[in-house]
N, C-alpha and C positions, 0 to 999 in steps of 0.2 A: 488930199493933202497929205495925209498919214496912210490911207492906205496904199497909194504910192511908192512909198516907202517901204512899208511894210513887205510889197511885192519885189520891190528890186530891192530888198535882202535876201527874202526868199531866193529870189532865182540865184543870185550872188552865192547864196551858201550851197543850192544847188549841184552849182556849178566847181565850186571847192569838191565837192562830195561827187561830181566825177570825173574829177584829176585824179581824186585818191583814188577811186574803183579803178581804172586807167593805168596808175601805175601799180596795182596790184596786178594786174596783164586778164582783167575780165573786161573785155574792150565795150566788147554785148551790153552786159548791163551800164557800163558807163556811158556808154552815144546811148544808152535808154533814157538813163540818170539827168542826161543833158537836154533831152529833147522834153521830160517833163520837168526841168527847171527854167527851160525859156520863154514857156507858154505863160506865167504870171508878168514876165518882161514885155511880152509881145501886145497883152492886157491894157496894161500903161503907156505904152505905146501908142493904140487906136485910142485911146479914150475911152475904152470901156468900164475899166476901172471906175474914173468917175465918174460917169452916166450911174450904178451901180452903187455908187457912194450917194451921189443926190436922189437918188431913186429910198432908196433905206430910209430917208430922214425925211421924205418927202410925205406930210399926211396925206393929201391926194393920191397917192401913188399908193398906201396903203388903203384907203377907201377902195380905189380901184380893185384891186388882189381879194377886199372884201366883196365886190360884187361880184368879182368872177368864182368866188367861192360860192356862193349863191347859187351862181346858175349855174355849176356844176350838179350844185345838190338837186337843184329842181329838175335837171335833166336825170342823173342818176334813180330818185324818185317816181318817176314817170315811166323810165325804163321797167323797172320793176312792177308796177302795176299792171303794165302792157302786158309782161309775162305772164302776170299771176292771172289775168282773165283771160290769159289766150288767144290774144291776137291784137290784129291790127285795127284798120277802118270797119266800118261797117260790111261796105261793098267787100273787105277778105272774109270776114266770120262766115257772110251769106254765102261765099260762093264754095268756104269751106263747109259749111252746114246741108249745103244742095249733091255738095260731091260726095258725102259721107251718106248722105240718104239714096244717093246713085248706087253706092256699094254694093249697099243689101240687093238679093235678086231682083230688078224689077220686074221681071217677066213672069217669077214666079205665083202660083194663084196657092192663095190661101188651102188651107186643108178643109175638107169638110168633116163635117161633126157626124153628119146623121148616118144612118144604114142606108148604104146604098147594094140595089140591084143584086152584083155578082157577090158570092165569097170573098171575104180574103183572101189574098193570095202566100203562101204556104214558104217562107222561105227557104232558097235555093241549099239543099246537100252541102255541107264544107266538106272535102275532098280530107280526108284520112291520112295525114302525113305519115311517113315512115322514119323515124330515129332509130333506128334498128343501130345505126351506123354509128351515131350519135353514143349510144348505152354502152356500144362496145368498149368505144374511147376511154365512156365512164369507168368502167366494171374492169380496162386493165390500170388505170391509175390507181384504182380502188375507192373508189368513190362513190 
């Protein structure tokens, strides 16, 4: 009963403030204030305030909120552990490992360590690049 009275008083005060704001020719703000002040009155008329007041004073409701809190903590902790371990189910982890192994060139052969019958090939000579134009630009700027 007290909650309904408080909500009705808040709505009446809000409508009064909206009227004063409209008197000052701030119609957009007055309309917004009136909209906000009608919300508590609507909640009282629909019975939501009474339901919330009954819930706030109910030990069973608070126990339910506690159970929801424990459930949330368990959910968050399992997600954190799952991320730390790096994966979901065993099947997903196995597929990820096999995909990772396949990413390394599977058709490549291992290098041989012994001496072969052929001499080692010399690396191809790298052609010398002409940097004369770059040198000219740097000299022009005094570098």
